VMD Tcl script that draws the C-alpha trace (Angstrom):
set ca {
  {11.21 -98.51 -12.18}
  {8.17 -97.94 -14.36}
  {8.62 -97.48 -18.11}
  {6.51 -95.27 -20.35}
  {4.40 -98.31 -21.32}
  {3.41 -98.85 -17.67}
  {5.51 -101.99 -17.11}
  {8.16 -102.29 -14.44}
  {11.79 -102.81 -15.45}
  {14.23 -104.93 -13.53}
  {16.86 -102.55 -11.96}
  {19.72 -104.85 -13.11}
  {18.42 -104.72 -16.69}
  {18.10 -100.94 -16.46}
  {21.70 -100.60 -15.17}
  {22.95 -102.80 -18.03}
  {21.08 -100.70 -20.63}
  {22.54 -97.48 -19.17}
  {26.06 -98.98 -19.15}
  {25.72 -100.04 -22.79}
  {24.56 -96.58 -23.82}
  {27.38 -94.95 -21.84}
  {30.01 -97.26 -23.35}
  {28.69 -96.53 -26.83}
  {29.03 -92.78 -26.20}
  {32.58 -93.19 -24.81}
  {33.70 -95.08 -27.92}
  {32.74 -92.06 -30.03}
  {35.06 -89.69 -28.14}
  {38.46 -91.16 -28.99}
  {41.13 -88.69 -30.05}
  {42.12 -88.80 -33.72}
  {45.71 -87.93 -32.77}
  {45.97 -91.34 -31.02}
  {46.03 -92.97 -34.48}
  {48.87 -93.21 -36.99}
  {48.57 -90.33 -39.43}
  {50.41 -90.19 -42.73}
  {51.50 -86.92 -44.34}
  {49.28 -86.05 -47.29}
  {52.25 -84.58 -49.18}
  {54.93 -87.25 -48.80}
  {53.07 -90.22 -47.23}
  {55.49 -90.32 -44.24}
  {54.33 -91.20 -40.72}
  {53.78 -87.95 -38.79}
  {55.09 -87.46 -35.24}
  {53.43 -85.84 -32.23}
  {54.70 -82.40 -31.27}
  {53.85 -79.37 -29.14}
  {53.71 -75.88 -30.64}
  {53.58 -72.67 -28.58}
  {51.85 -69.62 -30.07}
  {50.89 -66.48 -28.11}
  {51.20 -68.38 -24.82}
  {49.01 -71.27 -25.99}
  {50.32 -74.80 -26.13}
  {48.96 -76.62 -29.19}
  {49.01 -80.37 -29.68}
  {50.17 -81.07 -33.22}
  {51.58 -83.67 -35.53}
  {54.52 -82.84 -37.77}
  {55.99 -84.63 -40.76}
  {59.72 -85.21 -40.14}
  {60.39 -85.23 -43.89}
  {58.55 -82.18 -45.30}
  {57.67 -80.36 -42.01}
  {53.90 -80.36 -42.78}
  {51.98 -79.55 -39.58}
  {48.48 -80.39 -38.40}
  {47.22 -78.68 -35.24}
  {44.72 -80.54 -33.07}
  {41.21 -79.27 -33.98}
  {40.14 -78.85 -30.33}
  {43.20 -76.70 -29.56}
  {42.66 -74.63 -32.70}
  {39.01 -74.09 -31.76}
  {39.99 -73.00 -28.23}
  {42.58 -70.58 -29.66}
  {39.95 -69.10 -32.01}
  {37.65 -68.50 -29.00}
  {40.55 -66.67 -27.32}
  {41.17 -64.50 -30.40}
  {37.46 -63.61 -30.60}
  {37.37 -62.67 -26.90}
  {40.61 -60.71 -27.22}
  {39.20 -58.62 -30.05}
  {35.93 -57.98 -28.20}
  {35.53 -54.82 -26.15}
  {33.59 -55.01 -22.90}
  {32.03 -52.01 -21.16}
  {31.75 -52.59 -17.41}
  {30.95 -50.34 -14.46}
  {33.39 -49.39 -11.76}
  {31.71 -49.49 -8.33}
  {32.74 -48.33 -4.88}
  {32.87 -51.24 -2.41}
  {33.99 -50.11 1.05}
  {37.26 -48.24 0.61}
  {38.05 -49.85 -2.76}
  {36.69 -49.84 -6.27}
  {35.43 -53.00 -7.96}
  {35.08 -53.84 -11.63}
  {33.04 -56.86 -12.69}
  {34.69 -59.29 -15.08}
  {32.26 -60.61 -17.70}
  {31.35 -64.27 -17.20}
  {32.29 -64.95 -20.81}
  {35.93 -64.22 -19.98}
  {35.97 -66.13 -16.70}
  {34.27 -69.15 -18.29}
  {36.85 -69.22 -21.05}
  {39.62 -69.44 -18.48}
  {38.12 -72.73 -17.23}
  {39.00 -72.00 -13.62}
  {35.93 -70.08 -12.50}
  {35.70 -71.51 -9.00}
  {39.46 -71.30 -8.40}
  {39.72 -67.68 -9.61}
  {37.01 -66.52 -7.23}
  {39.22 -67.26 -4.21}
  {42.67 -66.68 -5.72}
  {44.75 -63.56 -5.56}
  {45.39 -61.86 -8.89}
  {48.12 -59.44 -9.92}
  {46.99 -55.88 -10.71}
  {49.46 -53.54 -12.40}
  {49.24 -49.87 -13.31}
  {50.91 -50.05 -16.73}
  {50.41 -46.66 -18.33}
  {48.25 -43.60 -17.91}
  {44.69 -44.91 -18.21}
  {45.75 -48.57 -18.46}
  {45.55 -51.30 -15.80}
  {46.39 -54.96 -16.30}
  {44.94 -57.84 -14.35}
  {46.91 -61.11 -14.40}
  {45.26 -64.34 -13.27}
  {48.17 -66.71 -13.85}
  {51.93 -66.47 -13.86}
  {53.67 -66.74 -17.25}
  {54.99 -70.23 -16.45}
  {51.51 -71.54 -15.61}
  {50.12 -70.13 -18.88}
  {52.53 -72.24 -20.95}
  {51.61 -75.42 -19.06}
  {47.96 -75.27 -20.12}
}
mol new
graphics top color blue
foreach p $ca { graphics top sphere $p radius 0.5 }
foreach p [lrange $ca 0 end-1] q [lrange $ca 1 end] { graphics top cylinder $p $q radius 0.2 }
display resetview
């Protein structure tokens, strides 16, 4: 392989450099919850826990002494994305496709669900809830809690 200076690099050396850079990046992505965390209020070792809120499963650590809780930042960020999407109103067209009507689901919603390819081929549950209100369910209630 030729470098930017015009010299050729040994492929073994190049592989080693790439491996070192990759290993360096992987070291930076360790989870803070894998470490021992002491409660800031009572200095007691906190314990791992799971908290369910609005169908979301949060990783957390809880102090057994004073019940202080810390929710995993990644889970909290994901939940905040959900709240923002939930409060957003989308205007989409209803189209006639054969003998049925089709409504496009915004990519923003499908991407959030993290199962874009799977959803495209899966069956979903459509319910006529009230006058002027339809619901579309992608997962069963039990699957939602597992995520």
